[in-house]
C-alpha positions in Angstrom: 36.6 11.8 -19.5 36.7 10.3 -16.0 34.9 11.9 -13.1 36.5 12.7 -9.8 35.0 11.2 -6.7 33.7 14.6 -5.8 31.9 14.9 -9.1 30.5 11.4 -8.8 29.1 12.3 -5.3 27.6 15.5 -6.6 25.8 13.7 -9.5 24.5 11.1 -7.1 23.3 13.7 -4.5 21.5 15.8 -7.2 19.8 12.9 -8.9 19.3 10.1 -6.4 15.8 11.1 -5.2 14.4 11.4 -8.7 15.9 8.1 -9.8 14.6 6.4 -6.6 11.2 7.9 -7.0 10.9 6.9 -10.7 12.1 3.3 -9.9 9.6 3.2 -7.0 6.8 4.2 -9.4 7.7 1.3 -11.7 8.1 -1.3 -9.0 6.0 -0.2 -6.0 8.5 -1.9 -3.9 11.1 -0.1 -1.7 13.8 -2.8 -1.9 13.4 -3.2 -5.7 13.6 0.6 -6.1 16.7 0.8 -4.0 18.3 -2.0 -6.1 17.4 -0.2 -9.4 18.8 3.1 -8.0 22.1 1.4 -7.2 22.2 -0.2 -10.7 21.4 3.2 -12.3 24.3 5.0 -10.6 26.7 2.2 -11.3 25.8 2.5 -15.0 26.0 6.3 -14.9 29.4 6.2 -13.4 30.7 3.5 -15.7 29.3 5.1 -18.9 29.7 8.8 -18.1 32.5 8.9 -20.7 29.9 8.0 -23.3 27.5 10.8 -22.4 27.6 13.2 -25.3 26.0 16.3 -23.7 23.4 16.6 -26.5 20.7 16.5 -23.8 20.7 17.5 -20.2 22.5 15.1 -17.8 19.1 14.6 -16.0 17.5 13.5 -19.2 20.3 10.9 -19.8 20.0 9.6 -16.2 16.2 9.4 -16.6 16.6 7.2 -19.8 19.0 4.9 -17.8 16.5 4.8 -14.9 13.6 3.9 -17.2 15.6 1.2 -19.0 16.9 -0.3 -15.8 13.4 -0.3 -14.3 11.9 -2.0 -17.4 14.7 -4.5 -17.5 14.3 -5.2 -13.8 10.6 -5.9 -14.2 11.2 -8.1 -17.2 13.7 -10.2 -15.3 11.4 -10.4 -12.3 8.5 -11.5 -14.5 10.7 -14.1 -16.1 11.7 -15.5 -12.8 8.1 -15.7 -11.7 7.2 -17.6 -14.8 10.2 -19.9 -14.6 9.3 -21.0 -11.1 5.5 -21.3 -11.7 5.0 -24.6 -13.5 1.7 -26.1 -14.4 -1.7 -24.5 -15.1 -2.6 -21.6 -12.9 -6.0 -20.6 -11.8 -7.2 -17.0 -12.3 -6.6 -16.4 -8.6 -3.0 -17.7 -8.8 -2.3 -15.7 -11.9 -3.6 -12.5 -10.3 -1.5 -13.2 -7.2 1.7 -13.9 -9.1 1.2 -10.8 -11.3 0.1 -8.2 -8.7 2.7 -5.7 -7.5 3.7 -5.8 -3.8 2.7 -2.1 -3.5 5.1 -1.2 -0.6 5.2 2.4 -1.9 5.7 4.6 1.2 3.5 7.3 -0.3 0.4 5.1 0.3 -1.3 5.0 3.7 -2.3 1.6 5.0 -6.0 2.1 4.0 -4.9 3.0 0.5 -2.8 -0.1 -0.1 -5.6 -2.2 -1.7 -6.6 0.6 -4.1 -2.9 1.3 -4.9 -2.4 -2.4 -5.7 -5.3 -2.3 -8.2 -4.0 1.0 -9.7 -0.4 -0.4 -10.0 -1.7 -3.6 -11.5 -3.7 -1.6 -14.0 -0.6 0.5 -14.8 1.4 -2.7 -15.4 -1.2 -3.6 -18.1 -0.2 -0.6 -20.2 2.4 -1.0 -23.0 5.9 0.0 -22.0 5.6 3.3 -23.9 2.3 4.2 -22.3 3.5 3.2 -18.9 6.6 5.3 -19.2 4.8 8.3 -20.5 2.1 8.0 -17.8 4.6 7.6 -14.9 6.7 10.5 -16.1 3.7 12.8 -16.6 1.3 11.9 -13.8 3.5 10.4 -11.1 6.8 12.3 -11.6 5.1 15.5 -12.8 7.3 16.1 -15.8 6.2 18.3 -18.7 5.5 16.8 -22.1 8.6 18.6 -23.4 10.8 16.9 -20.8 9.1 13.5 -21.5 9.7 14.0 -25.2 13.5 14.5 -24.6 13.7 11.5 -22.2 11.7 9.1 -24.5 13.2 10.6 -27.6 9.8 11.0 -29.3 7.8 14.0 -30.4 5.6 16.0 -28.1 2.4 15.0 -29.9 3.5 11.3 -29.5 3.9 11.9 -25.7 0.4 13.5 -25.6 -1.0 10.5 -27.5 0.7 8.0 -25.2 -0.5 9.8 -22.1 -4.1 10.1 -23.5 -4.2 6.4 -24.5 -2.7 5.3 -21.1 -5.4 7.3 -19.2 -8.1 5.9 -21.4 -6.9 2.3 -21.0 -6.6 2.8 -17.2 -10.1 4.2 -17.0 -11.4 1.2 -18.9 -9.5 -1.3 -16.7 -10.6 0.4 -13.5 -14.2 0.8 -14.6 -14.4 -2.9 -15.3 -12.8 -3.7 -11.9 -15.2 -1.3 -10.0 -18.3 -1.8 -12.2 -20.2 -3.2 -9.1 -19.7 0.2 -7.3 -21.3 2.4 -10.0 -24.6 4.0 -9.3 -27.4 2.6 -11.4 
């Protein structure tokens, strides 16, 4: 079933902020998030006739957003590796693999900490990263995440728990010099 221009605009208006916010949580870059948002709605409008109404429209749009974000990051990482020939030092590797962190939610003095956090989040598996972002950054319930990721609620709980544990371990190593002895 084709949508009228008015229906398309309504879907966009209702969901654009959440799509953009989720994409921004994945990329930490305003331009990248805008590009992903545009790609998501192009896909939503092109594939709406395939939407089977077994889940909420917002759940379907979230799935598309997550897939577009992950695909975008894979392509971006592939481009970085394609253009970076030769052996890289640890410093060059970290530089090439650190997110830009242009997230407007971070104040200037928080940018460095945000970079470290986003770099740590990027070290999670795709499943852990998705569950963590949806739970902790987007504030969704485990039931909503379960619907979006198409996994059980205990699986969501496990992914979020493992993501938090891994992030804690990564950040403790990074900040070990700051711990009180």
